[in-house]
C-alpha positions, 0 to 999 in steps of 0.5 A: 499499499505504501508504494501505491500512495507514493505513486499517487504522490509522484506519479498523481516567451522566447524563453520564460525570461524573456517574457518578464518585464522590469517595470511590473506597474504595468502589469495587470497582476503584481502577484499569483498565489496558488493552492492546490495539488500535484497538478500545480505543485512547484516543489512543496512536496519535493522538499518535504519528501526529499529531492529526485536523483539528478538523472531523473527524468522528471523536469528533463524537457524544460529545466533539464533536472528535477525541478520540483514538478511532476511533469517532464517540464513547465506546469499550467501555472507556470505558464500563466505566470509567464504570460502576466510577466511574473516568475515561477511562483516559488513553493513556499517550503523552498523560500530562503530567508531574504527571498522576494515573496511579493510577486506570488507564492505557491502553497500547493502540495502533491498528494493533497486533498479538498477534504481534510485528511481525517475525513478519510480514516473516518470512513475507512478509505485509503488516505492521500499521500499527504495531510496537506489538505486545502484547509492546511494550505489556507493556514499557510497563507494566513501565516505568511500574510503579515509578511506581505502586507502590514495592515488591513488598508495595505492588504487590500491594495496589494491583493486588489492586484494579486490573482489567486488560484483555489485548486485544481483540487479533488482528484486525490479525494477521488483517487483514494476512494478508487484505491480503496474500491469504492463505487462510482456511486458512493464517490458521488456521495462526497462530491458535495463535500469536496465542493464545500471545501473549496467554496469555504475556502474561497470565502475564507480568502474573500474575507482576508481581502482578496478580490480576484480568484480562479477556481478550476474544475477537474480533468476527464480522470477517465482518460488518465492514464493511471485511472485507466490503469487502476481501475481497468475495467473489463466491461466494454460499455465502461469506455467511450469512443476515445477509450476513456472511462465513461463512468469517472468521466461522468463523475467528473462532469457532475462535480464540475457542475456542482462547483459551478453552482457553488460559484454562482453562490460565491458570486452572488454573496460576494459581489466585490470579487471576481470569481473566474471558473476554469474548465480544465475538463473541456479544455483537456478533453479536446486534446484526446478528441483530437490529438493530432491538431494540437501536435500529439501522436494521431495513434489512438492506441498510444494517445491514452499511455504514459510517456515515462512508465513500464512495460504495462497496460497504459505504460502504468504500474504503480510498483514501477513509477516513472523513473525507477528501475524498469521504466523508460521515457518515450522518444519525444514527450511532446507527442504524448498527453500523459507523462507519468500515469497521473500527470500530463506532459509540459506540452499537454499543460501548455496546450490547456494554459493557452486555453485558459488564457487565449480563450475560451475555457475561462468564464470570465475571461482573465485580464489580458495577458501582455505576453503570449503562452511561452513555447 
């Protein structure tokens, strides 16, 4: 079981710096702050669990070495920060004593859940890979806040020019239930609780003075190599024409609809705040529907497989996660959507970021970025 939990953690611009402008007075946002899981963690989990070997394939495409990210390169949050002329978000647990934090901080932690860690034990469900749930990350922010601004007036002024991401989060909650062999019908029952946790965190941030927030939905996990491998349904009717698991994509569609309803309520209760929904589901699913259009392989048998993994169905073996002995990396990660089973490639994250920043998968749209999404 420990091996499986570890797998859930390490597997669930002409150049960036040319985009950063010296005068940030002209930037739409002065700072970006991010909460979430491994989809947007830029180094918190790796700081806690220890660094990856220097020859690990993680980070190999862009950074040329492991860079705290569970992909072969940049994440969605990296591309978005670059488009707004801001540096990569430093992970909270990697901050040094005199480091400048005024352009943003990343609280996301790989393996995190929307629900509190104790919830899973109380319901006899395999717990997530970490206890750093969304509420814990909110606590970190509150502890850091006095270092960002000293008075309510100063905080209001600073946060008015800052962008906050509340998620993506919730994938690990679902995965915990899948690893405990719980049916989809039972997972549906916790969706309202997950949505409530996200809404509560959003409300808390607004009370702290935050005025512009992004709440992403979740991905089509039925197309995810890790879910496809772990669920391993033998029923033909469980799969759609793309080879994705219908029950799990339907589950995420339900989650996203519930989340959008909660966002509507948040907007009504907080008219002073701009709350943006990111449609990760349709943004990502289009890549599977027309992979060749976006530069990925057109081979239907290959498009659902992980680039980095072992010789197993979907190239995913929970006992041999990416980078360990017996695993290999595909010849061209830019042609694959999935990186290691649970996470996507830099190429996929870039296309998703483009869909969010340039449209049409943000509702309402973000402020116009000064730069294009980096190549």
